[in-house]
N, C-alpha and C positions, 0 to 999 in steps of 0.2 A: 294103515296107509290109505284106507278107504275113506277116511274122514274128509280129506281135502276134496275128493271127488263129490262126496255127498253135499258138502257146503257149497261148492261151486254150482252143483245142480240146483240146490235150493235157491241160490241167488239168481240163477237163470229163470226160475219159475216166477220170480217177482221183478224181472228185468224192466217191464214197462214203467213201474213206479220209479226205479232208479234212473231210467231214461228221462222221464219228465222232470225229476229232481235236478239232474245235471243241466238241463236246458234252463230251468229257473235260476240255478246258481250262476249261469252265464249271463243272466239278465234278460233272457228272451221271454217277453210277455206279449204274445199275439192276441190274447183275449182281453177284451175291455173290462175295466173294473165296473162294479155296480154298487148302488147305495143299499145299505142294510142297517138293521138295528144292531147296536153294540151289545155284546154279552155282559158288559161291565157298566151298563147305564144306570144300575141301581134304581130302577123304576122310572127313570126319565126316558124320554123319547130321543135318545142319543143316536144320531145317524153317522155311519162311517162308510168309507169306501173299501169294499172288499174285492179281491181277485178270485176268479173261479178256482175250485179245488183241483186236486190231482186227477180225479176221474174225468172232469171236463177237459183237462189238458191232454190226457191220453186219448180221449175221443177226438180231439182236434188233430192229433198226430195221425190217428186212424183215418180220419176224413181225407187227409192229404196223401197218405202212403198206403192205405189199406191195413188190414189186420196184420199182415206180415211186417208192415212198416213199423209197428210198435216194438218189434224185436230187432230192429236194425241196429247192428253193432253188438248184439248179444253174444256172438261167438268170441269177439275180442275180449269182452267182459268175462266170459267163462274161462278163457285162457289166462287172463290176469289173475282171477281167483284161484285157479288151479295151480299156477306157478307160485303164488303167494302161500297158499295152504301147504303145498308140498315142501317148499323151502322152510317154512316155519316149523313143520312137524319134524323134518330131518334134523334141523339145527338144534331144536329144543331137546330131542332125544339124545343127540350126540353130547350135549352139555350135561344132561342128567346122568349119562353113563360115567362121566368123570367126577360126579358129585357124591359125597359121602351119603349113603342111604339113610342114615339117621337124621340128615339135615335137609332132605328134599322138600319137606313141608314148611321149612322156615321161610319167613316173609322175604328176607333179603335174597335168599337163593332163588325164590320164585321170581322176584323182580329181575334178578340178573339173567336167569335162564330164558324166561319168556321175553324180557326186554331185548336181549341180544338176538334172539330168534326173530322177533318182529322187525328189528332193524335190517337184518339180512334179507328177510322176505320182502320188505319194502324196496330195498335197493335193486334186487334181482328182478322183481316183477314190474318195476316202474316204467321201463320202456313200453311194455304191453299196456300199462295203465294209461300212458300218454296217448297211445293209439286208440284205446277204448274211449277216452274222453273226446278226442277229436272226431272219432267216428260218430258219436252222438251229436257233436256240435255241427256236423255237416247238414243237419236238418235245417239250420238257420239260413244257410246260404245255398242250400240245394246242391251241394257238391257231391261227387262220387269218387273222391280220391282215396279215402280210407275204407277200402272194401277187402273182403277175403279174396285171395290168400295173403294179403297185406304186403306184397312186394312193392306196390306203389306207395304204401304208407311209409315204409322204411326209406324208400327213395326220396319221397317228398320231405321228410324230416331231415335227412342227411344233406340234401341239396339246399334247402331253405334255411335251416337252423344250425346245421353242423351237428357234431356229436353231442353238444350240450342240449340240443332239442329233445333227445331221448330222456333227459333227466330234468326237464322243465317242471317246476313245482315239487321237486323231490324234498327239499328241506322242510317246507311247511307240512308235507305229508308225513315225514319222519317225526317231526315234533308233535303232530296230531296223534299219531299212533303211540308214541312213547308216553306223552303226558296223559293221554286218555287212559292208557293201560295202568300207569302209575296211580292216577287218581282213583280208578276203579278198584285196583288191588288193595290200596290203603283203606278205602272205605269198606270194602268187603271184609278185610282183616279186622278192622276196628269194630264193626257191627257184630261179627261172629264171636269176637273175643271179649268185648266189653259191654255189650248190651244184653247178654244172656247170662243166666245163672252159671257161675263157674263150676258148681257141684253137679250140674245136670248137662250132659253133652247135648249139643245142638243137633236136632234131627236133620236127616237128609232133605226133607221137604222144606224146612226152614232155611237151610242153606241155599236151596234153589230159589226161594223167594227173595232172599237177600241178594243173591247173585244177579237176578233179573232187575231188581229195583235199583241197585247200585250201578249196573251197566247202563241204565237209562239216564241216570243223573250225570255220569262222567262226560258224555259227549256234549252236554249243554255248556260245559266250561270251555271246551276246546274247539267248538264248531267253527269259529272264524278262521282257524288254521286250515281246516278242511276246505272251506270256501276259497281261501287264498290259493291253495294248491290246485283246485279245479280251474280257477281263473288263469293261473300261471301256465297251466298246460296248454291253453289255447291262445292267450294273449300274444300278439305279434307273429302268429303263425301265418301260413298261406291261406287259411280259411277266412271267409268273410266274417265269421263269428268272432274272430280274434282281432279285428281291426275296426276303426271308425267307419260308419256311425254306430256299429253294434257294440263296440267295446273300445276303451282307450288302450293304447299300447303301453304297458307298464314296463319300467326298466328292471325292477326286481319284484319279488313276492312281497317284500316289506312295503314297497311303493303301493302295490295293489291293496294290501291290508289297511294301510293308513287312509287311502282314498275311500275304501268301503266304510271304514269307521266314520270318516268325516261326513259321509252322506247318510249315515245310519243304515247302511246296507250290509253290515257285517253279519246279520242273521238271515240274509236272503236264502231262501230255500230250506230253512230249518223246520218250518211248518208247511205241510203240503195239503192239509185238509181245510183248515181255517186260515186264510191268507189275507193280509191287509195291504192295501195299496200305499206305497210310500211315494209322496210327491217328489222327493229328492231324486228318485230314479230317473226322472226326465232330464236331470242336470248331470248325468253320468260323465259326459265328455267335458264338463267345465271344471275349473279349479283342480286340474291334475297336478 
């Protein structure tokens, strides 16, 4: 039961990177693009427009809010991770208790137990997730509504959005978690069972390498769903970040996803170190 606390603490230590990523996902680009050579110029002097990386973004936040400011909203994120991790662990263990011990390692049982556990964890932790995302989004409009101990946060969501506001962006987040896990688990199972010698058991080190490599690939497929979830958590809220001119007010998460694809913004925030400027981002409020 200490694993959820450890994971939440680990995420807390890297919170400034998550903070900057959410602001980028919301389309907030306060730093001007600059001209640079392309890495794919193949010897030619190909110039592209790049955006400053994550470290410059974190420094920009620190310049406005100080060192403590780069951890603004970290407590709500820690609470989200803690609730998610604890719910996932309890649910998974309960399912495994009712599973035939001889079948615990089978692929389908693994997909079922962890898939159900992830869905329960997402649903229960989502109200805290919405508060966490909006707490970060406050940087854009300089609000102070979503602050500890979060009484004003619950009050603002209930009065402005109703009970549905606590579950804004839930569906794309569930799809992201479920599809991401399924893709990863199937890849991991396939590589471990079909890419190695059947007569020679795969070592623990090789399994770790396969686990890491496949876990990196899976989110590349499902990232637009994660982006749509973050955008939906804020769109149409009482925050300046969720309304024009910062962001269009989307009717549904599908509406936001279609619009992001249309502007080629569906990968926004997926790369935080080498970032390219998309000219279509200036037309975010058009062709809704």
